[in-house]
C-alpha positions as CSV (number, residue, x, y, z in Angstrom):
1,M,-4.2,-2.4,7.0
2,T,-4.5,1.3,6.2
3,Q,-7.1,3.9,5.4
4,T,-5.7,7.0,3.7
5,S,-7.5,10.3,3.8
6,E,-6.0,13.6,2.6
7,N,-4.0,14.2,5.7
8,V,-4.1,11.0,7.7
9,T,-3.1,7.4,7.1
10,W,-4.8,4.9,9.4
11,L,-2.6,1.9,10.4
12,T,-3.1,-1.0,12.6
13,Q,-0.5,-1.2,15.4
14,E,1.1,-4.2,13.6
15,A,1.4,-2.3,10.3
16,Y,2.8,0.8,12.1
17,D,5.4,-1.3,13.9
18,Q,6.4,-3.1,10.7
19,L,6.9,0.1,8.8
20,K,8.7,1.8,11.7
21,S,11.1,-1.2,11.9
22,E,11.8,-0.9,8.2
23,L,12.5,2.8,8.5
24,E,14.8,2.3,11.5
25,Y,16.8,-0.4,9.5
26,L,17.0,1.7,6.4
27,S,18.0,4.8,8.3
28,G,20.7,3.0,10.3
29,P,22.4,-0.3,9.3
30,A,21.3,-0.1,5.7
31,R,22.7,3.4,5.3
32,T,26.0,2.3,6.8
33,E,26.2,-0.8,4.4
34,I,25.6,1.3,1.3
35,A,28.1,3.9,2.3
36,K,30.7,1.1,2.7
37,K,29.8,-0.2,-0.8
38,I,30.2,3.2,-2.3
39,E,33.5,3.8,-0.5
40,A,34.9,0.4,-1.6
41,A,33.9,1.0,-5.2
42,R,35.4,4.5,-5.1
43,E,38.7,3.1,-4.0
44,E,38.8,0.9,-7.2
45,G,39.6,4.0,-9.3
46,D,38.0,5.6,-12.3
47,L,34.4,6.3,-11.3
48,R,33.3,6.8,-14.9
49,E,33.7,3.1,-15.8
50,N,33.0,1.7,-12.4
51,G,29.8,-0.4,-12.6
52,G,29.9,-1.2,-8.9
53,Y,30.1,2.4,-7.9
54,H,27.2,3.4,-10.1
55,A,25.1,0.5,-9.0
56,A,25.7,1.4,-5.3
57,K,24.8,5.0,-5.9
58,E,21.6,4.0,-7.6
59,E,20.8,1.6,-4.7
60,Q,21.5,4.5,-2.3
61,G,19.1,6.8,-4.2
62,K,16.3,4.2,-4.1
63,Q,16.9,3.6,-0.4
64,E,16.8,7.4,0.4
65,L,13.5,7.7,-1.5
66,R,12.0,4.8,0.5
67,I,13.2,6.5,3.8
68,R,11.4,9.7,2.7
69,Q,8.3,7.8,1.8
70,L,8.2,6.0,5.1
71,T,9.0,9.1,7.1
72,Q,6.1,11.0,5.5
73,L,3.7,8.0,5.9
74,L,4.5,7.5,9.5
75,E,4.3,11.3,10.3
76,K,0.7,11.2,9.1
77,A,-0.2,7.9,10.7
78,Q,-3.0,7.3,13.2
79,V,-2.9,3.9,14.8
80,G,-6.2,2.2,15.2
81,E,-8.0,-1.1,15.3
82,A,-8.2,-3.7,12.5
83,A,-11.4,-3.5,10.4
84,A,-14.4,-5.0,12.1
85,D,-15.8,-8.3,10.7
86,N,-19.3,-6.9,10.3
87,G,-19.8,-7.2,6.5
88,T,-19.4,-3.5,5.9
89,V,-16.9,-2.4,3.3
90,G,-14.1,-0.2,4.5
91,P,-10.3,0.1,4.5
92,G,-8.6,-3.1,5.6
93,M,-11.3,-5.3,4.1
94,V,-10.9,-7.9,1.4
95,V,-13.9,-7.4,-0.8
96,T,-15.4,-9.5,-3.5
97,I,-17.7,-7.7,-5.9
98,A,-19.8,-8.9,-8.9
99,F,-20.0,-6.5,-11.9
100,D,-23.5,-5.8,-13.0
101,G,-24.7,-8.4,-10.5
102,D,-23.2,-11.2,-12.6
103,P,-21.9,-13.9,-10.2
104,D,-19.4,-15.1,-12.8
105,D,-17.8,-11.7,-13.3
106,T,-16.2,-11.0,-9.9
107,L,-13.2,-9.3,-8.5
108,T,-11.6,-9.8,-5.1
109,F,-9.2,-7.2,-3.7
110,L,-8.0,-5.4,-0.6
111,L,-9.4,-2.0,0.0
112,G,-6.3,-0.4,1.5
113,S,-2.7,0.5,1.0
114,R,0.2,-1.2,-0.8
115,E,2.4,-0.5,2.2
116,V,1.1,-3.3,4.3
117,A,-0.2,-5.9,1.8
118,N,1.7,-8.7,0.2
119,D,1.9,-9.2,-3.5
120,D,-0.7,-12.0,-3.5
121,I,-3.7,-9.7,-3.5
122,E,-4.8,-6.9,-5.8
123,I,-5.2,-3.6,-4.0
124,Y,-7.5,-0.7,-4.6
125,S,-7.2,2.6,-2.7
126,P,-10.2,3.9,-0.7
127,Q,-9.7,7.1,-2.8
128,S,-10.1,5.2,-6.2
129,P,-13.4,5.5,-8.0
130,L,-14.3,1.9,-7.1
131,G,-13.1,2.4,-3.5
132,K,-15.2,5.5,-3.0
133,G,-18.2,3.7,-4.6
134,I,-18.2,0.7,-2.3
135,N,-16.8,2.2,0.9
136,G,-19.4,2.0,3.7
137,H,-21.8,-0.4,1.9
138,K,-22.7,-3.8,3.2
139,V,-22.6,-7.3,1.8
140,G,-25.6,-7.7,-0.5
141,D,-25.8,-4.0,-1.4
142,T,-25.7,-2.9,-5.1
143,T,-23.9,0.4,-5.7
144,H,-22.4,2.4,-8.6
145,Y,-19.0,4.0,-9.2
146,E,-17.8,6.3,-12.0
147,L,-15.6,4.9,-14.7
148,P,-12.8,7.0,-16.3
149,N,-15.1,7.7,-19.3
150,G,-17.7,9.3,-17.0
151,K,-20.2,6.4,-17.2
152,K,-21.4,4.5,-14.1
153,A,-20.6,0.9,-13.4
154,K,-22.9,-1.2,-11.2
155,V,-21.4,-3.7,-8.7
156,K,-22.9,-5.9,-6.0
157,I,-20.9,-6.6,-2.9
158,I,-20.6,-10.3,-2.4
159,E,-18.2,-10.5,0.5
160,A,-16.3,-8.2,2.9
161,K,-13.8,-9.7,5.4
162,P,-10.9,-8.2,7.3
163,Y,-7.5,-8.6,5.7
164,K,-5.4,-11.1,7.6
165,G,-2.1,-10.4,5.9
């Protein structure tokens, strides 16, 4: 679970450890593996027509980008506790809202970061218009957030529970 501000990313200890472990793997064993793939492909000859070489170089580029992303994220990380189960919306909470108070028009999502969530749940950033509009409100509250066209949308908070992963 994370909460991102301009300069700090809040992570639970579990999320921090998971991301640190991924960074250590990518920076060590994974770098060695990709270097071996590139060298093996290079030994096959003409690099202009060597699909294995180009695929390995592309994989290396993606891996290096992920290493930079993780390094920056972890440099700004502050480790804290998981979200409290008190019905207040905040980063790390799975929130269900009803649009215009209509109980049939609902959306459930994680208010947090893609870095620590699985693909089974939609994620909204605390910095998004919806995230800013509901953050700090309690279950039962009705609040507004600004749409891209400048209009306001009304939502009622139906449920807010800590994300369990």
